Residue, then its C-alpha position, 0 to 999 in steps of 0.5 A: x311720284x312725278x315720273x309715275x304722275x308722267x307714265x300714269x296720268x292719263x291711264x289713271x281716269x281711264x274707265x274703259x279700255x281704249x278703242x285704240x292708241x296712237x303712237x308717235x314712235x314704235x320704236x320707243x313705245x315698243x311696250x305700248x304695241x307689244x301692249x296692245x297687241x295683247x290685249x287685240x285693241x286697234x293702233x294708229x302709228x307714224x312708221x319711219x323707215x327705220x321701223x317694221x310696219x307689221x304691227x301696225x294697223x293703220x300705217x301712216x308713213x312719215x319721219x317720226x323725229x320731225x316735230x312739224x310733221x309729227x305736229x300736223x300729224x296729230x293735230x289730225x288725229x286729234x281733231x278727228x278724235x274730237x268729231x267724232x265725239x261731237x257725233x256719237x254725241x248727238x247719236x246718244x241725244x237722239x236715242x235718248x230722245x226717242x226711248x223718252x218720247x217711246x215710254x211717255x207713248x207707252x205710259x199714255x197707252x196704260x193710263x189709257x188702258x187703267x180708266x177704260x171701264x168697259x159696259x157691262x149690262x145687268x140684266x135677269x129674266x123670269x120664267x116667261x123668258x120676261x125681262x124682270x127690270x120691266x116693271x108689272x104696271x108697264x107691261x101692258x104697254x111693251x112690246x115682244x121684242x122689246x121686253x126680251x134682253x138685247x143680246x148685242x149694242x149694235x144699231x139698226x141696220x137703217x143706221x149703218x146706211x152708206x157708200x159701199x165699201x166702208x162707213x164709218x160713223x160718231x154715234x151721237x146718242x151713243x156717243x159712240x164709234x161705228x163701221x159698216x161693210x156696204x155693196x149696192x145700198x145693203x149693208x152685210x156687216x155692221x160693228x157695236x160701238x166703240x169708245x174711240x174711233x182708234x179701236x173702230x179702226x183697229x176693227x176694220x184692219x181686224x175683219x182683214x185679217x180674219x175674213x178669210x178664215x173659214x173657221x171665224x166665220x159663224x151663222x146663227x138665230x136671235x132669240x126673235x127666231x131671225x137669222x144672221x151671220x157673223x165674223x169672230x177674231x181668233x179670242x172668238x170675240x164678235x168682230x161685226x154681224x149682219x143684219x136680220x132675216x127674215x129667212x135662212x134662206x136669205x141669209x145663206x145668199x148673202x152669207x156666200x157672197x161675204x165670205x167669198x173671193x169676191x167680197x174682197x174682205x181678206x189681207x193677205x198678210x206679209 
């Protein structure tokens, strides 16, 4: 039993194959050398002049009978193993922390998606095209424009005025984020309201991805009979829309410019 304990004590607690072995006397430990060769385990060994170095992957030329030399070499090997294990533990801890950080971010994003509830507006019309939710007593005081349902969630065009390029702002009344694209004091594109600034910035980024595709652009006529153009994403969702034009000619003139390279909206993906 003592002999087995002496020979196999280290092997008993091993959970996997060793990544390498260190041998002092390769002639005396020939069984270990042959076993390592059979299992493709790298060999670090002290090789004396009376030994064949061919089976050894990493040769340490030295006298394998000198106790002092063996102590020095063994200490260097042991210190290197300890240092390597410490660095490996640090790397594992960093990876675990990074993984936990990503998991928390994903959980927070998932929670935000769960709690987000899109606004749904239900409007009914009668045979005359009037909104049913307007009381009969109030119909005399309702203009033609307000008696029709709004087909979008855009602000008035004047609200998007700003510097050239993309103009971002928070609407105090709606508590929503909007952006507009202006040139020479004129608004060419305006967005609907976003609940967060991040979502609004994603909308601007989406314009760069879709503006270069002519299939993403479309023109239309509002319920009030006014002309407009719009940019849509690949899923058909409208990203931004122009102001309303009284005539088709006015709309087409601006549409020609906004879809050209001169507007500089399209961003090439790398």
